[in-house]
C-alpha positions in Angstrom: 36.4 33.8 13.8 33.0 35.4 13.3 29.6 34.7 11.7 28.2 36.5 8.9 25.5 36.2 6.4 27.1 35.9 2.8 24.1 36.6 0.7 22.8 36.2 -2.3 23.8 33.8 -5.1 21.7 33.9 -8.0 20.7 30.4 -9.5 21.0 32.2 -13.0 23.7 34.9 -12.6 25.6 35.3 -9.6 26.4 38.2 -6.9 27.8 38.5 -3.4 27.0 40.9 -0.7 26.8 40.8 3.2 23.8 41.2 5.1 22.5 40.1 8.7 19.5 38.1 9.7 18.6 34.9 11.9 17.8 31.5 10.4 14.3 30.5 11.0 12.9 27.1 10.3 10.0 27.2 7.6 6.9 25.5 7.2 6.7 23.9 3.8 3.6 23.3 1.6 4.7 19.5 0.9 2.8 16.7 2.5 3.5 15.9 6.2 6.5 13.7 6.4 7.4 13.2 3.0 10.4 15.5 3.2 11.8 13.6 6.1 12.1 10.4 3.9 14.2 12.3 1.3 17.8 12.6 0.8 19.8 14.4 -2.0 22.8 13.1 -3.8 25.2 12.9 -0.9 22.8 11.4 1.4 22.0 14.6 3.6 18.4 15.6 4.7 16.9 18.9 4.1 16.1 21.1 7.2 13.6 23.8 5.4 14.4 27.1 6.4 12.4 28.9 3.2 10.7 27.9 0.0 10.2 29.6 -3.5 7.5 28.3 -5.8 8.0 28.4 -9.6 5.1 26.9 -11.5 5.3 23.0 -10.9 8.6 23.5 -9.3 9.3 24.2 -5.8 13.0 25.4 -4.5 13.7 24.8 -0.6 16.6 26.5 1.2 18.0 23.3 3.1 20.8 24.8 5.1 24.0 22.8 4.8 22.1 20.5 2.3 22.2 23.5 -0.4 19.2 24.3 -2.3 16.6 21.7 -3.2 14.7 21.3 -6.4 11.3 19.5 -6.1 8.9 18.5 -9.0 5.1 19.3 -8.0 2.6 17.0 -9.9 -0.8 15.5 -9.4 0.9 12.0 -8.4 3.0 13.8 -5.7 6.0 15.6 -5.0 9.4 14.1 -6.3 13.1 15.1 -5.6 15.0 16.3 -8.6 18.5 17.7 -7.7 20.2 19.9 -5.3 22.7 22.8 -5.7 25.7 23.6 -3.6 27.1 27.1 -2.5 30.0 28.4 -0.5 27.6 28.7 2.5 24.3 27.3 3.9 21.3 28.4 1.9 18.9 30.0 4.4 16.4 31.8 1.9 15.4 33.2 -1.6 14.4 36.9 -3.0 13.6 38.0 -6.4 14.8 41.2 -8.3 12.1 43.3 -10.0 13.4 41.8 -13.4 12.4 38.3 -12.2 15.7 37.1 -11.3 15.9 35.0 -8.4 18.9 34.8 -5.7 19.7 32.7 -2.7 20.7 33.8 0.8 23.6 32.1 2.1 24.8 32.0 5.6 28.9 31.4 5.9 31.6 31.0 8.7 34.2 33.3 7.7 37.7 33.6 8.9 39.8 36.9 9.3 43.9 37.4 9.9 44.6 38.6 13.5 46.3 41.2 14.2 42.9 43.0 12.8 43.1 44.3 9.3 43.8 47.8 8.7 41.0 50.1 9.8 40.0 48.0 12.6 39.4 49.6 16.1 42.0 49.1 18.8 42.5 50.0 22.5 43.9 53.6 22.6 46.9 52.5 24.8 48.2 49.7 22.4 50.6 50.2 19.4 49.0 50.2 16.1 49.2 46.9 14.7 51.7 46.2 12.1 50.2 45.9 8.4 49.0 42.7 7.3 48.2 41.3 4.0 45.4 42.5 2.4 42.2 40.4 2.6 41.2 39.2 -0.5 38.0 40.7 -1.8 35.2 38.3 -1.9 34.4 36.7 -5.3 32.0 38.4 -7.5 30.1 35.1 -8.5 29.8 31.8 -6.8 29.0 29.3 -9.6 26.2 26.7 -8.7 26.9 22.7 -8.9 25.6 19.6 -8.0 26.1 18.9 -4.2 28.5 16.1 -5.1 30.8 18.2 -6.8 31.0 21.1 -4.4 31.4 19.2 -0.9 34.7 19.6 0.7 34.4 15.7 1.7 32.2 14.1 -1.0 30.4 11.3 0.6 30.9 7.8 -0.7 28.5 6.9 -3.7 25.4 5.2 -2.9 25.8 1.2 -3.3 23.6 -0.8 -5.4 23.1 -4.2 -5.4 20.8 -7.0 -7.3 18.3 -9.5 -6.6 19.9 -12.7 -6.7 17.0 -15.1 -5.6 13.5 -14.9 -5.0 11.3 -17.0 -2.7 7.8 -16.5 -1.6 7.5 -13.5 0.7 11.7 -13.0 0.6 14.5 -12.1 -1.7 18.3 -12.5 -1.4 20.2 -9.2 -2.5 24.2 -9.1 -3.4 24.6 -6.5 -0.7 25.5 -7.4 2.9 27.5 -6.3 6.1 30.6 -5.4 4.1 28.5 -2.4 2.1 26.9 -1.5 5.4 23.7 -3.2 5.2 22.2 -3.9 8.9 19.2 -6.2 10.0 16.2 -4.0 10.0 17.4 -1.6 7.4 14.9 -0.9 4.4 15.7 -1.8 1.0 14.2 -0.2 -2.0 13.7 -2.4 -5.1 13.4 -0.7 -8.7 13.2 -2.4 -12.2 16.3 -3.3 -13.9 17.5 -0.2 -15.9 20.5 0.6 -18.6 22.9 1.9 -15.5 22.6 5.6 -16.9 21.6 8.3 -14.4 18.7 9.3 -16.2 17.3 5.7 -16.2 18.0 5.5 -12.3 16.3 8.7 -11.7 13.2 7.6 -13.5 13.1 3.9 -12.5 9.9 2.7 -11.3 9.9 1.4 -7.5 8.4 -2.0 -7.0 8.5 -2.3 -3.5 10.4 -1.6 -0.1 11.2 -4.4 2.2 12.8 -5.0 5.5 16.2 -6.8 6.0 15.5 -10.0 8.1 19.3 -11.3 8.0 22.4 -10.5 6.7 25.8 -11.8 6.1 29.0 -10.2 5.0 28.1 -10.0 1.2 24.1 -11.0 1.3 21.3 -10.2 3.0 17.5 -11.6 3.0 14.9 -8.9 2.8 11.3 -9.7 3.8 8.4 -8.4 1.3 4.8 -7.5 2.3 2.1 -9.7 1.7 1.2 -10.2 -2.3 4.3 -8.2 -3.3 7.0 -10.1 -5.5 10.4 -8.6 -7.1 11.9 -10.3 -10.0 15.5 -11.4 -10.2 17.8 -8.8 -11.2 15.9 -5.8 -9.9 18.2 -3.2 -8.6 18.4 -3.1 -4.7 19.4 -0.2 -2.8 19.3 1.2 1.1 16.9 3.6 1.4 15.0 5.7 4.3 11.6 5.3 2.8 9.0 3.4 4.9 8.3 -0.3 3.9 5.5 -0.7 1.4 4.0 -3.8 3.5 0.4 -3.4 4.2 -1.9 -5.4 6.3 -5.1 -3.5 5.6 -4.5 -3.1 2.0 -2.1 -5.1 0.2 -1.5 -5.2 -3.3 -4.0 -6.6 -5.7 -2.9 -9.7 -7.3 -4.0 -10.7 -10.9 -3.3 -13.3 -13.6 -4.1 -16.5 -11.6 -6.6 -18.6 -10.9 -8.8 -19.4 -7.6 -10.6 -22.2 -6.4 -12.1 -22.1 -3.1 -14.5 -24.8 -1.1 -16.3 -25.0 1.8 -18.1 -27.4 4.2 -20.3 -26.3 7.2 -22.2 -29.4 8.8 -24.3 -28.9 11.6 -26.7 -30.7 14.0 -30.5 -30.1 14.1 -31.7 -29.2 17.7 -34.6 -30.9 18.9 -34.6 -33.7 16.3 -32.4 -36.8 15.5 -30.5 -35.7 12.6 -28.4 -32.8 10.8 -27.3 -31.5 7.6 -24.6 -29.3 6.1 -24.1 -26.1 4.0 -21.7 -26.8 1.1 -20.1 -24.0 -1.1 -17.7 -23.5 -3.9 -16.2 -20.9 -6.1 -14.1 -21.3 -9.1 -12.5 -18.0 -11.0 -9.8 -16.1 -12.8 -8.8 -12.5 -12.1 -7.4 -10.8 -15.0 -6.0 -7.2 -14.6 -9.1 -5.5 -13.8 -11.9 -8.2 -14.6 -12.7 -11.1 -12.5 -14.9 -14.0 -13.6 -16.1 -16.7 -11.5 -18.9 -19.4 -11.3 -20.3 -19.9 -7.7 -22.5 -22.5 -6.2 -23.3 -21.1 -2.7 -25.1 -23.0 -1.2 -26.1 -26.6 -1.7 -27.7 -27.1 1.5 -29.6 -30.1 2.8 -30.7 -31.5 6.2 -32.4 -34.7 7.1 -33.8 -36.1 10.3 -35.6 -39.2 11.6 -39.4 -39.7 10.7 -39.9 -35.9 9.5 -38.4 -35.8 6.0 -36.0 -34.0 4.3 -35.1 -30.2 3.6 -32.9 -28.8 0.7 -31.7 -25.4 -0.8 -29.3 -24.6 -3.5 -28.1 -21.4 -5.6 -25.6 -21.0 -8.4 -24.6 -18.2 -10.5 -22.1 -17.0 -13.1 -20.8 -13.6 -12.3 -18.5 -10.8 -14.1 -17.1 -8.0 -12.1 -14.8 -5.0 -12.5 -12.1 -5.6 -9.8 -9.6 -3.3 -8.6 -7.6 -2.7 -5.3 -10.4 -1.2 -3.0 -13.6 -2.2 -4.9 -15.3 -4.6 -6.8 -18.6 -4.4 -8.5 -20.2 -7.4 -10.4 -23.3 -8.7 -12.1 -24.5 -12.2 -13.3 -27.1 -14.7 -13.8 -28.0 -18.0 -12.1 -30.7 -20.0 -10.7 -31.9 -20.9 -7.3 -34.6 -23.0 -5.3 -37.6 -20.6 -3.7 -38.8 -21.7 -0.5 -40.8 -19.1 1.2 -42.4 -20.0 4.5 -46.3 -19.3 5.4 -46.9 -18.8 1.4 -49.7 -20.1 -0.6 -47.1 -21.1 -3.5 -45.2 -24.1 -2.9 -41.4 -24.5 -3.1 -39.8 -24.4 -6.7 -37.1 -22.7 -8.4 -36.4 -19.8 -10.4 -33.8 -17.7 -12.4 -31.8 -15.0 -10.7 -30.0 -11.9 -11.3 -27.0 -11.6 -9.1 -25.1 -8.3 -7.8 -21.9 -8.4 -6.0 -20.0 -5.6 -4.3 -16.8 -5.6 -2.2 -15.3 -2.7 -0.6 -11.7 -2.8 0.7 -8.6 -5.0 -0.2 -9.4 -8.6 -1.3 -6.5 -9.8 1.1 -6.7 -6.9 3.6 -9.7 -5.3 5.4 -12.9 -5.7 3.3 -16.8 -5.9 3.4 -18.4 -7.7 0.5 -22.0 -8.8 -0.2 -23.8 -10.7 -2.7 -27.4 -10.5 -3.4 -30.0 -12.2 -5.6 -33.3 -11.3 -7.0 -35.4 -14.3 -8.3 -38.0 -14.7 -11.0 -40.5 -17.1 -9.6 -44.1 -17.6 -10.9 -43.6 -14.6 -13.4 -42.6 -12.1 -10.4 -39.7 -10.7 -9.2 -38.6 -11.2 -5.7 -35.9 -10.9 -3.2 -33.9 -14.5 -3.2 -31.1 -14.1 -0.6 -28.1 -12.3 0.7 -24.6 -13.2 1.7 -22.2 -10.6 3.7 -18.7 -11.3 4.6 -16.5 -9.3 6.5 -12.7 -9.6 6.8 -10.3 -8.1 9.3 -6.4 -8.5 9.3 -5.0 -9.7 12.5 -1.4 -10.0 11.7 0.9 -11.1 8.7 -1.2 -14.1 7.1 -4.1 -14.1 9.5 -7.4 -12.6 9.4 -10.7 -12.6 11.3 -14.0 -13.5 9.4 -17.7 -12.7 10.2 -20.1 -14.1 7.7 -23.9 -14.3 7.4 -26.9 -14.6 5.1 -29.7 -16.4 3.8 -33.2 -15.7 2.2 -36.1 -17.5 0.3 -33.5 -19.6 -1.3 -34.2 -21.6 1.7 -31.4 -21.3 4.5 -30.1 -18.8 7.1 -26.7 -18.7 8.8 -24.4 -16.7 10.8 -20.4 -17.5 11.9 -17.3 -16.1 13.2 -13.8 -17.4 11.8 -10.2 -17.5 11.3 -8.4 -17.6 7.8 -5.0 -18.4 7.6 -2.3 -18.4 5.1 -0.8 -21.9 5.0 1.9 -21.3 2.3 3.1 -18.8 -0.3 2.7 -14.9 -0.3 -0.7 -14.4 -1.5 0.6 -14.8 -5.2 0.3 -18.1 -7.3 0.9 -21.4 -5.3 -0.4 -20.0 -2.4 -3.0 -21.9 0.0 -5.2 -20.8 2.6 -7.3 -22.3 5.3 -10.3 -21.1 7.1 -12.3 -22.5 10.2 -15.6 -21.0 11.6 -18.3 -21.8 14.1 -21.8 -20.4 14.2 -25.4 -21.7 13.4 -27.4 -22.4 10.5 -31.2 -23.4 9.5 -32.7 -25.2 6.2 -36.1 -24.9 5.4 -38.6 -26.1 2.8 -42.1 -24.7 2.2 -43.6 -27.8 1.1 -45.6 -28.4 -2.2 -49.0 -27.2 -3.0 -51.5 -28.5 -5.6 -53.9 -26.6 -7.9 -56.4 -26.1 -4.9 -53.5 -24.4 -2.7 -53.3 -27.5 -0.6 -49.8 -27.4 0.7 -47.8 -29.9 2.4 -46.2 -29.6 5.9 -43.5 -26.9 6.2 -39.9 -28.3 7.3 -37.4 -26.1 9.1 -34.3 -27.7 10.8 -31.2 -25.9 12.3 -28.5 -25.8 15.0 -25.1 -25.2 15.8 -22.4 -25.7 13.1 -18.8 -25.8 12.5 -16.9 -25.0 9.0 -13.8 -25.7 7.1 -12.6 -24.3 4.1 -9.6 -24.2 1.8 -8.5 -21.9 -1.0 -5.8 -22.4 -3.6 -4.3 -20.0 -6.3 -2.5 -21.0 -9.3 
C-alpha cells in the first residue's frame, strides 16, 4: 500500500491527476470556536485544511469530512451542505477560465507482484505478468456525504416536546435513542417535516438533559426561556443558551412590585418607614408603569413628624440590553437650609437601564421638579443587580433628594417560583440606612418653622409578581 494525492475534482466538471504534497491545517476566516460546534449530514466535524471564498459563500476543505459549503451573512455563518469525493479534501485551486477544483488525498492499493515496468533487483527473475491496473476514472461525481460514505451514519433522530413545566420540558427521546444525562438538546419550531423546513427552522433554545429514562428525557431550560409543546427536539453539540448575565427579555405580562423598609430613628424614641410600589405592563418593546417611590414618613416623641412622597407615570422603550423612558408626576419638595418652606411640585421623570432586566444591570431614575415657578433637581434612585447563580441576584440600591429622603442598602433577590415568565414570584430582602426630613413651613415674612430630620438603620422586604 502506498499514499498518494489524487487531485483535483471540480465542483462543476471533474478531472483526475496525481500530485504530491503535505496536508497543512488552515486558519479559517470564521468566528473563533464556531466551526467546532458544527457537524455535517453524517455527524462529522470539519478539520479545516484550506478555504475558498466565493462572494457570500465559503468553501472549506475538511479532509475526510468532504468539502463544506458555508453561507456568510450579516447574522453570522451558517452550514449549508457538504460534498463527498473519493478521497480526503485537502485544498482548492482555480483555472484561468474560473473553474474551481478540489485537491484529494487518497489511500491507493496496487497488486503485488509489481505491475509491468516496476523496478526489481537484478538477481530476481522478472515477475509474471499481472492483470493491468484499471485506469483511474476521468471524473468523480460530487454527491452529498450521506450518499457517498461507504458506511453511512445512522440518520439523526428527532423527538418532540411532550410536556412543559416552568424551566423544564419532557421530550420523546431517551436512553434507547442514545440520549445521556448532560447532553445538549436543541429545540426548533414545529415544521412540516420536509428537508427544506428543517434546514431553515428557527432554533428556540438549547437546554441540558437533567434526567433520562429509556424513552423520555427531562431537559432544563435557562431563565426566561420557554418551549411550546410539540416543538422539535434533537441532540446537538451547540452550547446551552442559558445565561445568568443576559437571559432573554420577557414581554406580554403584568408586573406588580411592593417594598417596605422600616427604620429606627437614632437618638430619638421613634422611627418610620419607606414604602414603594410599582405596577406595569411589558409589551414587545414598550414598557408602561405607574410608580410610587417613596411614601416615606417618620414620627418621634415630642418633636413632630416628617414625610415625603413621589409618584409618576412612565413610558419607556424596553429592549434586551437597554431601557429608556420618560414620564410625568408629582413630589414633595423639602429643601433644608432654604428660605422657601416645604411644599409640592410637578415633575418630569427620566429613566434609563443598561443590561438585561433579569441579569446584570444598572438603572437610574431622576426627577426634575417645578417648584415656585422654577425647575430644580428633585431626586434620584439608582439600582444595581448582579447575578450570583440561577435564581439569585445581589442588589445594591440608593437614592434621595429634595423630595425629602435619602437611603442606601445592600440585599438579595431570589426567584421563589416559576422561571421568570408569567406566574413567577420573587422575594427581595435588604439592609441599610435611611433618613427622612422636612424643611418646615414658612410665612410671608420668611419666618420658617423648625426643620426636622430623622434617620437610622433599616431593613427591607419586598415581593414581585408576574402574571
